N, C-alpha and C positions, 0 to 999 in steps of 0.2 A: 366692222362686221358685228361686233358685240352691240353697237348702238342700234343696228338694224334689228337684231334679235330682240333687244329690249323694247323697241318700238312695236314690233310685231306682237310681243307678249302683252304689252299694254293694250293694244287694239283688241286682241282676243279677250282680255279681261273686260274691256269696255263693252264689247258686243255681248259677252256672257251676262253681265249685269243688266244691260238693256233688255235682253231677252227675258231674264228673270222678272224684271220690273213690269214689263208688259204682261207677262203671264199672271203675276200676282194681281195687278190692277184689273185684269179681265176675269179674275177668279177661276183660272185654270187650276183645278185642285192638284193635278199632277205636278205642275211647276211650283205651286204653293208649297207642296211637301218638300220639294228640292230646296226651295228658298229657306224653309225652316231648318232643314238639315245643315245647310251652309251656315246659318246663324248659330246653330248649336255646336258647330265644330270648334275645337280648341286650338286648331292649327293657326299659327300667326298669319300666314298668307291668306287663309280663308276668312279670318277675322277682318282683315283690311277690306276684302271684297264685301263682306257682310255689312260693314259700317257704311260703305257706299250705297248698298242696296237700301238700308234702313233710312238713309238721308233722302233717297228718292221717294220712298214710300210714306214717310212721316207726314207729309203735307196732304196726302190723299185719304186720310183716315175717316172712316164712317163715325157718325155720332153714336157711340155704343154705350151699353150698360155692361159692366164687368161684375160678375157674381162669383164669390168664393163659396165652395161647399166643402165642409169638413166633417169628420166623424170617424170613430174607430172602425177598423176592419170588421165587417159583419153587420154594420148598421144599415147597409143597403144603399150605399152612395150611388153605385152604378145603376141599379134598378130605378132609384129615385130620379137621377139625372136623365135617364132615357125617357121615363114617363113625363117628367117635368119639361124636358126639352121639346117634346111634341106640342105642348101648350103654346110655347113661344112661336113655333113654326106655324101652328094653326092661327096664330095672331098676326101672321104676315111677316114675322121676323126671320132673319138669317142667323142661324146658330152655329157657333164654334165651341167645341168642348176640348179643353186641355186636361187630360188625365195624367196625373203624375204618380208613378209607381215607385216603391222602394227599389233601390239599385242592388243588383247582385254584387256581392263583394268579390266574386271571381271574375265576372265578365263586365261589370259596371253597367250592364244593360237592364232593361225593365223586366221585372219578375212576373207581374200579373198580366200585363197586356190587356188593359181595360177595353180596348176597342172590340175585342172578341166578345165582351159582355154587354155591348150595346149594338148588337147586330142590326136590329130594325132601324135604329136612329142613323147608323152609319150609311145605310142605303138611301136615306132621304137626300134628294138633290139640294135641299136648303140647309143641310147640316154638314159639318166637317169635324171629324174627331181625330185628335192627335195624341197618342200615348207617348210619354217621354219618361226617361229614367231620372230620378232625383239627383243622381250623381253624387250622393252623399251630402248634398247641400242641406243646410238647416232650413227650418221654416216650412218643410213639406212641399216645396216647389222646386222645379228644375232651375238650373242656373240661368237659363236664357228665356224664362217664361215672359218677362217683360218685353223683350225684343220680339218674341213670337206674337204677342198681342198686337204690336204695331203692324206686323205683316197681315194678320187676320183682319184688322180694321181697314187696312188699305184694300183688302180683297172684298170689302163690303159687308163683313159680318158685324151686325149691330147688337148682337147679344153674345157675350163670351162667358162661359162657365169654366171655372178652374176647380178641378177636384184635387184636393190635397192628399198626401200620403195618409194622414190621420193615424199615426202610430204613437201619439203622445209627445211628439216633438213640439217645440214652440211654433205656433202658426202665425207669428207676428209678420213674417215676410209676405204671406199671401194677403193678410189684412191690409198691408200697405200698398197693394197693387190692384185692389178691387173696390168697387163702389158699395157693394152690399155683401155682407158676410153671414152665411147661413150655417148654423150648427145642427147636425142631425144627431138625435139621441135614440137610445133603445128604451122601450117600456120595461119597467120592473127591474132595472139595474142601477145601482148607486154609482156615483162618480168614480169611486175607487175601482169598481169593477170595469167601468167603461174606459178608464185610463185617460180621462180628459181633465185637465187642470182648470182651476177656477179662472185663471187668466184668459183662457179661450172663451169662456162664458161671458166675460166682461167685454170681449171684442165683438161678440155676436150681435147682429142687428135683428135676428130672429132665431128662435129655436124650434125645431120640428121634431116631435116624437114620432119616428117612423115605425112601421110594422104594427100600426094600431088597427088590427083586424082580428077576427076570431076571438080566441080566449084572451088576447092581449088588450082588448079595448078598454076594460076597466083599469088595468094597470097603467095604460098610456094616459088616460084621463087624470089619474092620480099623479103621475109624473109631471104632467103639464101644470097642474095646480101647484105642485111643489116648486117647479122652476119659476112660475110667475111670482111666487112669494120671494124666492131667492133673488130675482132680478131687481126687486125693490131695494135690496140692500146695497146695490152697486151705485157708484157715483153717476150722476147724469152724463149723458154723452155730449160731446162738443157740438154735435149737430142739432141737439135738442130733441132727437128722436127717442121714443120710448120703445124698446125691443118688445116684440110680440112672441107669444108661444102658441104653437099649433100642434094638433095631432093629425097624422096622415098615414095613408097606406099607399105606397107607390105601386105595390102589387095589385091592389084593388082600385087604383086610380081615385082615391078619396082624399079630400082635403088639399089637393094640389092647387086648385083654382084660388083658394083663399090665400095661399102663400104667394101666388103670382100677383094677386091684388095688393098684398102687403108691399111687395117690391115696387110696384107701380106707384103706390102712395108715397113710399120712401123717396123715390127718385123725384117725384113731383114736388114734394115738400122741400127737399134739399136744393133743387134747382131754383125754386122760388126764393129761398133764403140766401142763395149764393154760396152755400156750403159745398155743393157738388163741385163747382169750379175750383174752389179753394182746396178741396181734397185732392183733385186731379193735379193741381200744381204741386201739392205736397208729395204726391206719388212720383212726379217727375224729379223732384229734388232728391228723394230717397234713391231713385233709380240711378241718378248721376253719382251719388256717393258710393253706392254698392259697386258700380262699374269701376269707379276710380280705385277703390280698395282692392277689387279683384285684379285689376290691371297692374297695380303696384306689386301685389303679392306674386303674380305670375312673372313679372319682370325681375323681381328679386331672386326667385328660385331658378330662373333660366340663365342667370348671369354666370359665366364660367368661373370667375374668381370666387363667387359665393359658393358654387357647387364644390370647388376644390377645398375650401375652408370648412364647409359644413360637416363633411364626414369626419374630418380630423377633430373638430371641436365636439361633435357628438360623442366620439370615443372618449375624449377627455372628461366630458360630463358623466358618462356612464361609469367610468373608473373613479369618479369623485375627485379628479385632479383639478377641476375648475367648477365654479358654480354655474348653473344655467343662466343666471342673470349676467355674469361676466361674459359667458360665451355669446349670448345674444348681443351684448353691447359691442363686442369685437366684430361680429358679423355686420351689424348696422354701421359701424365705423368704416368697415371695408366698402360697404355699399355706398356710403356718402362720399367717400374719397375717389370713387371711380369716375 
């Protein structure tokens, strides 16, 4: 009887994944949303199904360009992406936008809900917007951003924009999963005020001084000059690309075409040199390592023997009865001996 139930359950799971796969490949946005929700789930049984879905989709991916956009809150990322995204669509592209918001410490959900701030773009049939909570993960991206990219490319989206949290965290994670990294800056504000570290500037393939309109035009031009000088102090990029600096106004639709042209030139240059493909291979390698680390950590904490020992050892550490290092070694030994 149990064997029949297991067989029936496997068939239902197989039918479910087959239905999701067909929906994703045919770009049924409703099913695509469900597929992303499945991939984002932390439940073990959902992860098994998600892995099967990803395996079916990974060979159907569109030849895409992945663009990371970062900048502090208030720099106008959502307004910029909405205006900039329309240029890609007018260029005959299919655009997907992954907006990653800070997570609420109470609900773990998305605080800002960027989709509500890109209303016009979200209504375009050639655009797909997916807001996700960062889940407290570092790097300003959601834990399952890389997996979501696979589904979007399988659905035929050839331009993917990832908007990061932009709250001063290390943006290394997003740099490692995109082809082009754009840093948005404000006119008339120093780096300390903007909360952006030098390291983020070093990762940028282009810097755009946004809100360069009205009384801000002169200060935006001055900021652009300063950033151009600063970029000369950084080490040359492995790709051989020289980062460019622009002024733009997403609100007034000015300077965006120049940034689009810059991205096209960047992609063309890196495809020709072979760097584009090497960078993608590097992205896959990092994705594998991140997934392995997350899986090991999850398996560690979900183990009953570890859970039983963890609370006891934590209390001993708090009371000063044992060093944190010794406690950690004991836990690791328990895990190795299982």
